[in-house]
N, C-alpha and C positions, 0 to 999 in steps of 0.2 A: 399171555403170549401176544405179542404185537404181530398183526398181519403184515406180510411182506408183499410187495407189488413190484413187478418187473420195471415199472416206470417211476419208481419212487424218487429218483433224482429230478425228474421233471416237476413233481409235486414240490420238492424242496426248493427248486428254483422259483416257484410261484408263491411260496410261503410268505416272504416279506410283504408282497403286495396284498395278499389275503389279510394278513395281520393289520396292515395300514388301513384297509377299508373297514375292517371290523372295529378297530379303535375309533375311527371317525364316526361310524354308525352309532356307537355307544358312548360317545364323548360326554354326554350329559349325565351318565351314571356315575355313582361314587367309584373311586379308584379300585377298591377291592371287588366290587360287583362287576366293573368293567373288565378286569382281568379274567374273571370267571366267564363272562360272556364271550370275550375274545377266544378263550380256550375252547369254549363250546362251538364257536364258529369254525375254528381250525379242525376240530374233531368231525364236525358235520361235513366240511370240505373233503377231508380225507375219505370218509365213508362214501361220499358221492363220487369222488375220483376213482376209488377202487371199483365201484359198481360200473362206471363208464369204461374202465380198462377191461373189466371182465366181459363186457358186451362188445368189445372191439371198437369203441367210440373214442379212442384217445385223440383222434384228429379234431374233435370238436371241443376239447378241454382248454379253457382259457381262465386266467385267474379272476377277472372281474365278474363274469357270469357265475362262476363257481362261488365266489365270495358273496355276491348279492343273493343267490339262492339260499346259501347257508344262513345269512343274516335274517332273511325272512323266516326261515325255519326256526331259528332261535327266538326271534320275537314272538312267534306263535307258540312258544313253549315246547317245541319238539326237540328232545335231547337224544343224542346218539346212545343206543343201548338201553333205552327205557321206553315203556309204552305210555301213551297218553291215557291218563286215568281221570276221567271227569268226576269220579267219586272220591278221589284223594284230596282232602282239603289243603294239604301242604303243597300240592301241585300248582304251579303258576298257570298251567293250562286250565285247570279246574276253576281257579279263581277268576280268570278272564271270561271263561265260558258262562259261569253261573253268576258273574258280576258281584263278587264279594272279596273281602280282604281279610287276611289273618293278621291280627295285631297282637303285640306283646301285652301281657297283663300286668306289667310293672313299669313304673316310670320313676325317674330320679327327681325328687323334690329338692330344688336348689336352696330354698329358704330353710328347710329343716335338715338339709344334708343327709337325706336318707332315701332309700328306695320305697316307693309307695305302690301298693297293690291297687289296681283299678279293675273295674268290670268293663268288658267290651260292650259298648253301648249299642242298643238296637236303634237304628236310624228312624224308626217309626214311634219310638217311645218319647213321651214328653219329659220335661225336666223333673217333675215330681216323681214319675215312675223310675227314672234313672237314679235319682237320689235315694229313693226307698230301696231299690235293688242293691245299691252299694252298701247301704247301712245294714240291710238284712244279710247280705253275703258275708260281710265282716263279722257280724254277730254270730252267724252260723258257724263260721270257721273257728271262732273262739270256743264254741261248745264241744268241738271235736277233740279227742285225745291227741297229744302232740304228734305222734307218728302218723296217725290217720290224717291230721291236718296237713302235714308235709306232703303226703301222697296226694291229697285233694288239690293242694296248690300246684304240685307238679303236673297233674293231669289237666288242671284248669289252664295251665300255660301252653297246652297243646302237645305235651310230650307223648311219644308213642308208648303203647303198652309194653313193648319190648324193652325200651330204654328205662321206663319206670321200674319194670321188674328187675332189671340189672342193678339199678341204683339202690333199690330197697331190698335187694337180695331175696326176692320171692319169685314164684313162677308167674308166667304171663297169665295163666288161668286165674291165679289169685288176684292179680291186678284187675282183670275183667270183672271178677266177683265184687271187688271193692268198689269199682266204678258203679256197678248196679246198686250196691248198698248205699253209696254216697248219693246217688240220684234219688233213691227212695227216702233217705234221711233228709235231703233238701226239700222234697215234696212234703214230707211230714212237718218239717220246720215251717213251711209256708202254709200249713193247714190244708194241703191238697190243692191249693189255688195256684194257677199259673196263667200267664198272659197268652200262652199259645192256643 
């Protein structure tokens, strides 16, 4: 249900200017990402507008300060209707605060015209360690039964337990068990040795 506000006509009048400022602020982003960010700015502006109206501060509401505030909020990873979770690796806020990035585990090899699985590299590992890890990981995957290999690949790509459970038609608890079993299997494959 969408919240109604007695002054929503005023917000609608400010909306084109808010969108223009948001599009300009995120002009360097890819088009699909820019549209998402502009929508997030509009949602943030609406939430701030409603809060100001509820507090009787409608007289201080102008499109530019409202848009600039929302743009800063969005750049900081603050989304309307969701908490900031520094422990959620998929959260932009967490990635910025902890200084890491989530990368895809597959890339398209133009020469071979096929998708190639890669290992996300540790920035502190040397070339020999990275090469060994890629070889070991591919060899380990080949040893797994087909279904378990597909589950391992899905989890390695960062898929959530819930989505993996739905995809493979098992419970979330079973996916959690398999995750632990895969971790143990990987440790055993490496002979109990890890770089951590």
